[in-house]
C-alpha positions in Angstrom: -11.2 7.8 -1.2 -13.8 9.7 0.7 -14.0 7.5 3.8 -11.9 4.5 4.6 -14.9 2.2 5.2 -15.9 2.6 1.6 -12.8 0.9 0.3 -11.2 -1.0 3.1 -13.1 -4.3 2.4 -11.8 -4.2 -1.2 -8.3 -3.7 0.1 -8.8 -6.5 2.6 -9.8 -9.0 -0.1 -6.4 -8.4 -1.8 -4.2 -8.3 1.3 -5.9 -11.2 3.0 -4.8 -13.4 0.1 -1.2 -13.0 1.3 -1.8 -12.6 5.0 0.3 -15.2 6.9 2.8 -15.6 4.1 6.4 -14.6 4.0 7.7 -11.8 1.9 10.2 -13.3 -0.5 11.1 -10.3 -2.6 9.8 -7.3 -4.5 9.8 -5.6 -7.8 9.8 -1.9 -8.5 10.1 -0.1 -11.9 12.4 2.3 -13.5 11.6 4.8 -16.2 14.1 4.9 -19.0 14.6 8.3 -20.6 15.3 8.8 -24.3 19.0 9.4 -23.5 19.2 6.0 -21.7 19.3 7.4 -18.2 16.9 5.7 -15.8 15.4 6.5 -12.4 13.0 4.8 -10.0 9.4 5.2 -11.2 7.2 5.4 -8.1 4.1 6.0 -10.1 4.2 2.3 -11.0 3.2 -0.3 -8.4 5.4 -1.9 -5.9 5.0 -5.6 -6.4 5.5 -7.6 -3.2 6.1 -11.3 -3.7 5.0 -13.8 -1.0 4.8 -17.6 -0.9 2.4 -17.7 -3.9 3.3 -17.1 -7.6 1.4 -13.7 -7.9 2.5 -10.5 -6.2 0.5 -8.0 -4.2 0.8 -4.9 -6.3 0.3 -1.5 -4.7 0.2 2.0 -6.2 -1.1 5.4 -5.1 -2.3 7.9 -7.8 -3.9 11.3 -7.8 -4.4 12.5 -4.2 -6.3 9.6 -2.7 -6.6 6.7 -5.2 -5.1 3.4 -3.8 -4.7 0.7 -6.4 -4.2 -2.7 -4.6 -4.4 -6.0 -6.6 -3.1 -9.5 -6.6 -1.3 -10.0 -9.9 1.0 -8.4 -12.4 -1.4 -6.1 -14.2 -0.6 -2.4 -14.1 -2.9 0.5 -13.3 -2.0 2.2 -16.6 -0.2 1.5 -19.8 3.4 2.6 -19.2 4.5 2.3 -22.8 7.9 0.8 -23.5 10.2 3.1 -21.6 10.4 1.1 -18.4 12.1 -1.9 -16.8 11.5 -4.0 -13.7 14.1 -4.1 -10.9 14.0 -7.1 -8.6 14.9 -6.9 -4.9 16.8 -3.6 -5.0 16.1 0.1 -5.1 13.7 0.4 -2.1 15.7 0.2 1.1 12.6 0.5 3.2 11.3 -2.9 2.0 14.6 -4.9 2.3 14.5 -5.5 6.1 11.1 -7.1 5.7 12.2 -9.8 3.3 11.7 -13.2 5.0 9.1 -11.7 7.4 5.5 -12.8 7.7 2.7 -10.3 6.8 0.1 -10.3 9.6 -2.4 -7.5 8.8 -2.8 -4.0 7.5 -4.2 -0.6 8.4 -5.3 2.4 6.4 -4.3 5.7 7.8 -5.3 9.3 7.6 -3.0 11.7 5.8 -2.7 15.4 6.0 -4.1 17.9 3.5 -5.4 21.5 3.7 -7.4 23.5 1.2 -7.8 27.2 1.8 -6.7 26.8 5.5 -9.2 24.0 6.1 -8.2 20.5 7.0 -9.5 17.9 4.6 -10.0 14.3 5.6 -8.0 12.1 3.3 -6.9 8.5 3.8 -3.5 8.2 2.1 -1.4 5.8 4.2 -1.3 2.1 3.9 0.5 0.3 6.7 1.5 -3.4 6.2 2.1 -5.1 9.5 4.8 -7.8 9.7 5.8 -10.2 12.5 8.2 -8.9 15.1 6.5 -5.5 15.2 7.8 -4.2 11.9 5.8 -2.1 9.5 6.0 -1.0 5.9 4.1 2.2 5.2 3.3 2.9 1.6 1.9 6.4 1.4 0.7 8.8 -1.2 3.6 11.1 -2.1 1.7 13.5 -4.3 0.3 10.9 -6.7 3.1 8.3 -6.4 4.3 5.8 -3.8 6.4 6.9 -0.9 7.9 4.4 1.6 8.8 4.2 5.2 10.0 1.3 7.4 8.9 1.4 11.0 10.0 -0.6 14.0 6.9 0.3 15.9 3.3 1.4 15.0 3.6 4.9 13.7 1.5 7.7 15.1 -1.7 8.7 13.4 -5.3 7.8 12.9 -5.5 4.2 11.6 -8.3 1.8 10.8 -8.3 -1.8 9.8 -10.9 -4.2 8.3 -11.6 -5.8 11.7 -12.7 -2.4 13.1 -14.9 -1.7 10.0 -16.6 -5.1 10.4 -17.3 -4.4 14.1 -18.8 -1.0 13.2 -20.9 -2.6 10.5 -22.2 -5.3 12.9 -23.0 -2.7 15.5 -24.9 -0.6 13.0 -27.0 -3.6 12.0 -28.1 -4.6 15.5 -31.7 -3.8 16.2 -32.4 -1.0 18.7 -33.5 -2.2 22.1 
């Protein structure tokens, strides 16, 4: 994701389909090892269920690839060694069940290469009523989660800001 404006409208199309709806639950995935032991598999999408029948599915991969879709399709074929877990396993999501999603922001992450800062947008912030936020961030090619009770610090941009920039850039010069 080179610059947020390049992808924010695509993300907005997915999230706007559930904006104004109430979070009713979620599904995460577990990987099942050959010995039968299982562990949460954060490479797989978090599926957030709202008022409609199809979830909002979100997954980070590589360093800056955000996969955000309405539906149950998966970003890759997981094989057969997985199972879905409904409404347990991610404590950061649980306080938001029953809350209305209002908007989202895309945020700048932190990365350095050879002592140089690299611009990388790797934080997705879902905004819920009552001033609560679910941050889904890139945790080295998988999802990481944080629940916030106020807007977290950082550089954030949303679709409204991108639209305003686009409108301003299209205005004729006086």
